[in-house]
N, C-alpha and C positions, 0 to 999 in steps of 0.2 A: 753329754748329760742325758740320762734316760728319761722317757716320757713321764713316768711316775714322779721322779724327783723334780722335773721341771714343773709339772702340774702343782705339786706340793708347794714349791717356792712361789709360784704365781698366786696360789691361794693366800699365802702369807702376805704377799705384797698387796693383794686386793683388800684383805682385812685391815692392813696398815693404812691404806688410802681411805677406807671407810671411816676409821678412827679419826683420821685427819679432818675429814669433812664434818663429823659430829662435833669435834672439838671446836672447829671454826664456827659452826652454827651456834653452839652454846655460848661461845665467847661473844658473838655478835649480838646476842639477845641480852647480855649482861650489861646493866647500866654503869655501875661504878668502875673506876679505872683499875682498882686493885684486882678484881676478878679477871679483867681482860689480860693483865700482865701475867697472872697465874696461869690462865688458859694458854697464853702464848708460850710460856715455859713448858707446859705439859705437851703442847703441840710439837715443840722442838725436840723434847725428849723422846716422844713416840716416833718422830721422824727418824732420829738417829738409831733408835732401837730397831725399827723396822728394816732399815738398810743393813744393819749389822746382822740381823737374822737372815735376810735374803742373801747377803754375801756369804754367810756361813753355809747356806744350802749349796751355792755354786761351788765353793771350795770343796765341800764334802763330796759332791758329785764328781768333780775333777779328779780327786784322789781315788775314788772308786773306779773311774774309768782307767786311770793309770795302772791300777793294780790288776786290771783285767786284760792287759796286753797279751795277746796269744803268743805262746812259745812252742818250741819244738819238743820240749820235755824238761824234766828235772833230774837231778842226780839222786833224788830220793827213790829207793827201789820200790817198784810197784809190781809185785809178783804176778798179778793177773793181767797186766797190761802189755804194752809193746816195749821191747828192749831195743834201743837204737845205739849202734856203734858209730862213733864220729871219726871221720878221716879227713886229713888235709890232702888236697889234690893240686896238681900243677895248674899254673895260671892259663895254660892254653887248652884246658879240657873243654870239649864240646859234647861229649857223651858220658854216660855213667861209666865210672872206672871199673876195672877188674879188682874187686875187693880182695880177692885171694892174693893179689900182689902187693897189697898195702897193709900197714899196721895201724890199728885203731889207736887214737890218742885219748879216748875216753868213752864213757857210756852214759846215756840218759834214758829215762823211762816216761811213758805217758799212756793214758787210756784212750786218747783221741788224737787224730791228726787234723787240726783245725786252725791252720795259720792262713787266713785270707791274705790277699795281696797287701803288702805293707813294706815300709822301709825297715831295714834290719842292720844295726851297727853295734849291737851290744855283745856279740859273740856268745860264748857258752861259759858263764861264770863257774869257776872251779874246774874247768876242763881245758878250754882254749879261748884265746881272744879273737880267733879267726872269724870274720863275718862275711867273707867271700872266699870262693874257691875251696869249698868243703863239701863233703858228702856224708850222708847218714844212711845206714842200712838197718832198717827196723825189722824185727821178727817177733812173732808171738803165736798164740793159739786162741781159738774161740770155739764156742759150742753152738751147734745148730739144733734147736728144739723143734723148729718148723721146717721140714724138708721142702725143697722146691727150687725154683730158679731165682737166684738173687742177682740184682743189678748193682753195679758199682760205678762210682764216678770219682775220678782222680784228677784234681787240679794241681798244677805245680808251675813254679818259676824258679829254677829252670827245669831240668829233666827228671822224670820219675818212671817207675814201673811197679805194677802190682802183681804179686804171685799168690795164688791160693793152692795149697797142697802141691807146691812146686810147679804149678802150671801158670804160664804167663796169661793173665786176664786183661791187663791194660798196659799198653806201651805208649808212654807220654815222654819219651826220651828226647834229648837234644837241648841246644841252647836257645831258649825262647822266652818271651814274656808269659804271663799267666794264661795257661791254656787248660781246658778241661777235656778229658777223654773218658769214654764210658766202655764198660764191658759187662758180661754176665756169665754166670756159671751155675750149674745145677749142683746143689749141695744136699747131702744125705744127713740123716740124724746122727749126731755125735760130734766128735772133736775134729777140728780142721786147723791146718797151719796157715799162717798169713805172713807175708813179707812185703815190705814197701821199701824200695831203694830210691834215694833222692840225692840230687846234687845241686848246689848253688854255684853259679859262675861269677861274673863280675858284680861288684856292688851296685845298688843297695837293695833293689827290690827282690823280695822273696814271696813264695806262696807254697803251701802244701796242705791240701784238704782231701779227706777221704770220706765219701758218703756212700750209703747203702740203702737199697729199697728191697726189703724182704717181699716174698710173694704176697700180692694183694695189698701192699702197704705203700705209703708215700716215702719220699726221700728224707733221710736224716743223716746227720754226722754219725759215722760208725764209732761206737763207744764199746770197748771190750767189756765194760761192766754190764752192758745189756745182753751179752752173749756168754753168760756164765752157765755152767752145768747145774743140774739138780744137786742138792746137798748130798745125796747118797751115791753120786757117781764116783766109782773107783778108778775108771780109766783116766779121768782128768788128772789125778795125782800120780798116775803111773810114770815112771822115768821116760823122758823123751830122748830121741836121738840127739847126740851131741851136735851143737850148731857149728857149721863150718862156714867160713867166709864165702859169700856168693861170688859169682863170676863178674 
């Protein structure tokens, strides 16, 4: 439950409790029996209503949290995002596979890689039910408006690698729990290619996050929507080399 929702629910509960006290106080000052019975009924009604409202807040928050479970992507095409091809890999895999030797079972799309360490058993709806022993090879492009040295941080469980313009920037490969590796690369003004290769070994824990720190700025999750070109850029829409499966 987020802090704002929790605060709102606690405010409702506090107001509800104050109403209870006021009702009790008025009832105690009322002489005749009939008003006391009436105030008792109002007190009970407010009590039930208050708990119903509070319960509704908790349920609403729980549903919101459930809908925000981080994923590896969606089957809905995002032209400006990362395109990830999913592969099923052998159960004895300990390193990233040679993707050129495999056939993709489906494709997903995303603008961010932001899956912090968590349990994963839902598979990829509409693509494959595999929730262990799979790999994803993401590829896309991004625009650099502010030239300079960019820092990158790649966290994964299990192995992963980051390539910028076909150059290996981070090697976080291997069978391991969530580990973060960093790298940096000087980027010029204009369009750049990005690739993130990832594999998940045995069930159930997964993780895959990619963060960036532009020159003079702090760390944040890399979102391709933040690295779009100016509206009048023609090179962005120019045909790109055909993507070939990585090694």
